[in-house]
C-alpha positions as CSV (number, residue, x, y, z in Angstrom):
1,X,-0.1,-0.1,-0.1
2,X,1.3,3.3,-1.0
3,X,1.5,6.5,1.2
4,X,-1.1,8.0,-1.3
5,X,-3.7,5.1,-1.0
6,X,-6.9,4.6,0.9
7,X,-6.8,1.6,3.0
8,X,-10.3,0.0,3.5
9,X,-12.0,-2.6,6.3
10,X,-14.9,-4.1,5.3
11,X,-17.3,-5.3,8.0
12,X,-20.2,-7.1,7.0
13,X,-21.5,-10.6,8.2
14,X,-22.3,-11.9,5.0
15,X,-19.3,-13.2,3.0
16,X,-21.3,-12.6,-0.5
17,X,-21.4,-9.0,0.3
18,X,-17.8,-8.6,1.4
19,X,-16.4,-10.3,-2.0
20,X,-19.0,-7.9,-3.2
21,X,-17.5,-4.8,-2.2
22,X,-14.0,-6.1,-2.4
23,X,-14.4,-6.9,-6.1
24,X,-15.8,-3.3,-7.0
25,X,-13.6,-1.2,-4.8
26,X,-10.2,-3.4,-5.8
27,X,-10.4,-2.1,-9.3
28,X,-10.3,1.7,-8.5
29,X,-7.2,3.1,-8.6
30,X,-5.5,4.8,-5.0
31,X,-8.5,2.0,-2.9
32,X,-6.8,-0.8,-1.2
33,X,-8.9,-3.5,0.7
34,X,-6.9,-4.1,3.7
35,X,-8.9,-6.3,6.0
36,X,-12.2,-7.9,6.3
37,X,-14.3,-8.5,9.6
38,X,-17.7,-10.5,9.7
39,X,-18.4,-8.8,13.2
40,X,-18.9,-5.6,14.7
41,X,-16.7,-6.4,17.6
42,X,-13.8,-7.7,15.2
43,X,-14.2,-4.2,13.0
44,X,-13.7,-2.2,16.3
45,X,-10.7,-4.3,17.1
46,X,-9.3,-4.4,13.3
47,X,-10.1,-0.3,13.0
48,X,-7.7,0.5,15.7
49,X,-4.4,-1.2,14.1
50,X,-3.5,2.1,12.4
51,X,-3.4,1.1,8.6
52,X,-7.2,1.6,8.0
53,X,-8.4,4.9,6.6
54,X,-12.1,3.9,5.7
55,X,-14.6,1.4,7.3
56,X,-17.3,0.4,5.4
57,X,-19.6,-0.7,8.0
58,X,-23.0,-2.6,7.8
59,X,-25.5,-2.0,10.4
60,X,-26.9,-5.4,11.4
61,X,-25.0,-8.2,12.2
62,X,-25.8,-11.5,13.4
63,X,-25.7,-11.0,17.1
64,X,-23.9,-8.9,19.5
65,X,-22.8,-5.4,18.7
66,X,-24.4,-3.6,15.7
67,X,-22.9,-1.1,13.2
68,X,-24.0,2.0,15.0
69,X,-22.3,0.7,18.3
70,X,-19.4,-0.4,16.5
71,X,-19.2,3.1,14.8
72,X,-19.2,5.0,18.1
73,X,-16.3,3.3,19.4
74,X,-14.6,3.5,16.2
75,X,-14.8,7.2,15.8
76,X,-14.3,7.8,19.6
77,X,-10.3,7.2,19.1
78,X,-7.9,9.8,18.5
79,X,-7.1,9.7,14.6
80,X,-9.6,7.1,13.8
81,X,-10.8,6.0,10.5
82,X,-13.5,7.3,8.7
83,X,-16.8,5.2,9.0
84,X,-19.0,4.8,5.9
85,X,-22.7,2.9,6.4
86,X,-23.4,0.6,3.7
87,X,-26.8,-0.8,4.3
88,X,-29.9,-1.8,3.0
89,X,-32.2,0.3,5.4
90,X,-32.6,4.0,5.3
91,X,-35.2,4.5,7.8
92,X,-34.9,6.9,10.7
93,X,-34.6,4.4,13.0
94,X,-31.4,3.0,11.5
95,X,-29.9,6.4,9.8
96,X,-29.9,8.7,12.7
97,X,-28.3,6.5,15.5
98,X,-25.8,6.0,12.7
99,X,-25.0,9.3,11.9
100,X,-25.1,10.3,15.8
101,X,-22.5,7.7,16.3
102,X,-20.2,9.6,14.2
103,X,-20.4,8.1,10.8
104,X,-19.0,10.1,8.0
105,X,-21.3,8.7,5.1
106,X,-24.2,6.5,4.7
107,X,-25.1,4.6,1.5
108,X,-27.5,2.1,0.3
109,X,-26.5,-1.3,-0.9
110,X,-28.1,-0.7,-4.2
111,X,-25.7,2.2,-4.8
112,X,-23.8,2.0,-8.4
113,X,-20.0,1.2,-7.9
114,X,-18.9,4.5,-8.7
115,X,-21.0,6.0,-6.1
116,X,-19.4,3.7,-3.6
117,X,-16.0,4.5,-4.7
118,X,-16.6,8.2,-4.7
119,X,-18.2,7.8,-1.1
120,X,-14.9,6.2,-0.1
121,X,-12.7,9.1,-1.7
122,X,-14.9,11.7,-0.1
123,X,-14.8,10.1,3.3
124,X,-11.3,9.7,3.6
125,X,-11.1,13.5,2.8
126,X,-13.1,14.3,5.5
127,X,-16.3,15.1,4.0
128,X,-19.6,13.9,4.3
129,X,-21.1,11.3,1.6
130,X,-24.7,10.6,2.4
131,X,-27.4,8.7,-0.2
132,X,-29.6,10.9,-1.7
133,X,-32.6,9.5,0.0
134,X,-30.9,9.6,3.4
135,X,-29.8,13.3,2.7
136,X,-33.3,14.2,1.9
137,X,-34.6,12.7,5.2
138,X,-32.2,14.7,7.5
139,X,-33.2,17.7,5.4
140,X,-36.8,17.1,6.2
141,X,-36.2,16.6,9.6
142,X,-34.1,19.9,10.1
143,X,-37.1,21.7,8.3
144,X,-39.7,20.1,10.5
145,X,-37.9,19.5,14.1
146,X,-41.1,19.3,15.6
147,X,-42.4,16.2,14.0
148,X,-38.9,14.8,14.6
149,X,-38.7,11.9,17.0
150,X,-35.9,11.6,19.4
151,X,-33.8,8.6,19.4
152,X,-35.4,7.2,22.8
153,X,-39.0,7.7,21.3
154,X,-38.1,5.9,18.4
155,X,-37.2,3.0,20.2
156,X,-40.3,3.1,22.1
157,X,-42.4,3.3,19.3
158,X,-40.4,0.7,17.4
159,X,-41.0,-2.3,20.2
160,X,-44.6,-0.6,20.8
161,X,-44.9,-1.7,16.8
162,X,-43.8,-5.2,17.4
163,X,-46.8,-5.5,19.8
164,X,-44.9,-4.9,23.5
165,X,-47.1,-3.8,26.0
166,X,-46.2,-0.4,27.8
167,X,-44.8,-2.5,30.8
168,X,-42.7,-5.0,28.4
169,X,-41.2,-1.6,26.4
170,X,-39.9,-0.5,29.7
171,X,-38.6,-3.5,30.7
172,X,-36.7,-4.0,27.4
173,X,-35.3,-0.2,27.6
174,X,-34.7,-0.3,31.5
175,X,-37.6,2.4,31.9
176,X,-40.7,2.9,34.0
177,X,-44.0,2.2,32.8
178,X,-44.6,5.8,33.5
179,X,-41.7,7.2,31.3
180,X,-42.7,5.1,28.2
181,X,-46.2,6.4,28.8
182,X,-44.7,10.1,28.7
183,X,-42.6,9.2,25.5
184,X,-45.6,7.9,23.9
185,X,-47.5,10.9,24.6
186,X,-45.0,13.3,23.2
187,X,-44.8,11.1,20.0
188,X,-48.8,11.4,19.7
189,X,-48.8,15.0,19.8
190,X,-45.7,15.0,17.4
191,X,-47.4,13.0,15.1
192,X,-50.8,14.4,15.4
193,X,-52.6,10.9,16.5
194,X,-54.4,9.7,19.4
195,X,-53.8,5.9,19.5
196,X,-50.7,3.3,19.6
197,X,-51.9,2.0,16.2
198,X,-52.2,5.5,14.7
199,X,-49.0,6.3,15.6
200,X,-47.2,3.0,14.5
201,X,-48.8,3.5,10.9
202,X,-48.1,7.5,10.8
203,X,-44.8,6.9,11.8
204,X,-44.4,3.9,9.4
205,X,-45.3,5.8,6.4
206,X,-43.4,8.7,7.3
207,X,-40.1,6.2,7.5
208,X,-39.7,7.1,10.9
209,X,-39.7,3.5,12.3
210,X,-39.3,-0.1,10.2
211,X,-41.8,-2.3,10.2
């Protein structure tokens, strides 16, 4: 690897996806795939070894740590590599935690090869690379902050959508039942609804949660 090349770490639990990313990116001048990781934990450890400039990170792994958690750990270190999320998910429930965790870019797996390579170079230069659908959603949130759900509100509503009771949601998130009710009340106000069913339907239609 030369001093001017970009060292890549591919972090995804599917070998076929890693092979596809490698095949696309290894043909690009100045981009070198240095390593692969099949778990988020491995990605965090490998990213710390000093020869990685950009991590391409999936959001979902089979078990253990997820991509957003790994991103937060990777980017917290001094001189850390940049992290670009490459995933099939583009709902607020996925994009926002990843971007809050420090991801420099967010692409969808159906992005054309040239877009992927451009995102790697953009991230390596310290600039943000977002898929158009993700960028549009973030802009819409900035334009209408009143309708934006906090991360905790999104977590609560996602569990409600799975059919959990307030008590069960509280147990899962280590909150009191009263706190869960308070979060739901704020969600109802923001979405202009008056029931759990309507809140789930509206939030799903807006892309705020994933079903």
